[in-house]
Residue, then its C-alpha position, 0 to 999 in steps of 0.5 A: m640746630e645752633q651747633l649745626n648752624a655754627f658748624l656750617a658758618a665755620a665751613s662757609g668761612y673756610v670754603w670761601g676763604i682766601p684760597l678759593l677766592v685766589l683760585l677764582v680770580g687766578t683762573g680768570i687772570l690765566l685765561t685773560v693772558r692766554l686769550r689775549c684779553i678777549q673780554v676787551t677786544m671782542l666785547p663789541h662783537a659779543l654785544r652785537e652777537t647777542f641779538v643775532k637770530p640763530k639759523s633754523n638748522e643749528a642744533g640747540d633749544v633757545s637763541h643766543f639771547e634767550a640763553l643769555m637771559i636764562a643765565l642773567a635771570a639766575t645771576i641778576g638777583t638780590g646780590n645786585i641789591i643786598g649783596v652790593a650793600t653788604a660789600i660796601s657797608v663792610g668793606g667800604p667804597g673800595a669794595l666796588f673797585w674790587m668787584w670791577v676787577t673780579a668782573a673784568f677777569g671773570m668775563a674771561t672765565k665766563y667765556g671759557e665756560g661757554v666754549l666748553a659748555v657748547k663743545y662738550r654738550v650732548v642731546d638727552e633722551n628728550g631731544e634737548m641739549a644738556g651741557g655744563p661742567m659735569y659734561y666737560l669734566e667727564r667728556g673733556l677732562g676724562q674725570k667723571w667723578l668730578g662731573v658727578t661731584f659738581a652735579l651733586f653740589g649743584s642740584i643741592a645748591a639750587f635749593g639754597i641760593g637759587n630757591v629758599v633764600q630768594a623766596n624769603a627775600v621776596a616774602g620779607n620785602l612784600k610784608e614790609t612794603f605792602g603788608i602781605a603775609p609771607w605764606i600768601t607770597g609763598v603760595v603764589l611764588a610756588l605756583l608761578t615757579a611751577l608754571v614756568i619750570l614745568g614747561g622746560v627750557k624753551n618756556i624758561g627762555k621765553i619768560s626770561g627773554w622778556m622779564v629780565p630786560i624789563m626788570a633790569v631797565v626799571y631798576v637801572s632807570g631808577c639808579l640813573a634818575i638818582l645819579a642824575r639828581f646827585a650828578g655833582e657827587i659822582p666824581n667824588a664818589l668815584a674818587l672815593v672808590f679808587h682811593d679806598a680800594f688801596t687805603g681802606s676807609a676810616a670809621a665814620g657815623g655808623f660805619m665801622g671802618a675797613t682795611i684794604m684786605l677787607a675791601v678786597q675780600k668783600g669786593v671779590s666775594r660779593g662780585v663772584f656771588s653776583n656774576e657767578s663767573g667760575m662757579g659753573s652755573a652759567p655754562i649749563a644755560a649756554a649749552a642750550a643755545k642754538t649754535s654750531e660755534p662754541c666761541e660765538q655763544a661763549l662771547v655772548s655768555m661773557t656779556g652776562t658778567f659785564i651786564d651784571t657787575i659792570i652795569v647793574c652792581t656799579m649802579t647800585g654801588l654809586v647810588l649807595i655812595v652818592t646818597g651817603a646811605w652806605n655810611s648811615g649805620a642802617e641795617v645792611s638789608a635796608l641800605t639800598k632802600s634807604a638810598f632810593d628813599i633819599g634819592l627819589p621823591g615820595s615813596y617811588g624809591g622804595y617801590i623800585v627797590s621792592f620791584g627789583i627784589v621781587f623780580f630779581a629774586y623770582s628770575t633767580i628762582i626760575g634760572w636756578g630751577y633749570y640749573g638744578e634740573k640739569c644737574i639732577e638729570y646728569l645724576l639720575g636721568v630724564k625720568a627725575l626731571v618732573p619730580y625735581r621740578l615739583v619738589f623745587a616749586m614746593a620748596v619755594g613756598v617753604g622758603a617764604v616762611v622759614k628762618l634763613e641763617l642756616v640755609w644761607n650758610f648751607s648755600d654758601v658751602m654748596n656754592g663754594l664746593m660747586a666752584v672747585p671741580n669747575l675750576i679744575g675743569l677750566l684749568g685742565l682744559s684751558g688749552v682746548i679753550v685757547a685752541e678753539t678760540n684761535r681757530f674761531l678768530a682765524e676763521k672769522a678773520g678769513r671771512e672778513s678778509a674775503v668780504a673786504q676783497p674787491e670783485p675782479a673787473e670783468 
């Protein structure tokens, strides 16, 4: 077992090495240039469109908002709490800057994924929408083998980073905070997961639609309370982020110091893990949206990266820096809790972090449950959905009580291998993304021009 773990750790380091990180960010840069910074110019419109009620005659299973919430349910996870702490504790405060850079270009990637997801989606035997990289790799790029490859890695990865890892984080936190035995947490989580995912995408959309906003507001409110208390430290914290992004950090206290390359690598890798831009998971949710316009849902999809990284991860990072917790020498898994304990009175900080970990992790489980089932449906058909859901729910219970190092390494490998065929699809179909966008913007400009024209006098 130790040999297998060592092999997977080495494989993870290779898969998530500089070539893949360059490919991920490079795809975002290419799409940003070809789409003329659409993530900046159309962000206000995208945020408004998130809350537009779909027309009753539009094809799809869930609203724009619910599709976004399913994607956010899967992306806003323990990475926003523990992942950010890992990036800053190892790479220094400058890692936060590189997380921003990754998110900025990742928004263009997420937009491109959304366009292709809706354009090439199909209606399955159950009458529901099915889409994502496996479909645009097959129907758009004409490479079914790449679609099969993505679906295979995606269906397996769902059991790792989207299931066992998250269940274990919840169980460990509840045991530490409230003394709840991990097996009890596992049983409860497995039952709650089964209740949600057995109801299909509409049920997942409804649950995500109310749970994700509540959990995000509670956690961000805690961050804002700390930042308000340490308001005088925010300018210094931001200066440190920008300074260390290009100079690295000197060793101090329990912190071992960081080079510029380490800040870049940790910032980029944790940023990608947090918002999943380019990994191919989010377009599976985007394909379920009720819409007849691929670009509208794509704009909504890209706001997920903005919310996940630019807002939630930034809040976590600033809290770690202004409280000094990032440089305290505490264990990485306890850094964010330490920051909240410093920043808030009494035990409130620990409770908010516990709340965040529990709900962020659970939302990730149900979001990835949907991603995994759509991958398995592509491979084996709709008959495999119910068995997959049951096995997925049972794996949650197992995840609460197992040791995770091997699972983490295996999950990292599967997630990295998912990204490769998806990025090939994005690059190969970038012309389609640009053409669809140009058409959409021209039609939008035409409608706005017609509305602005005064009516002729009688």
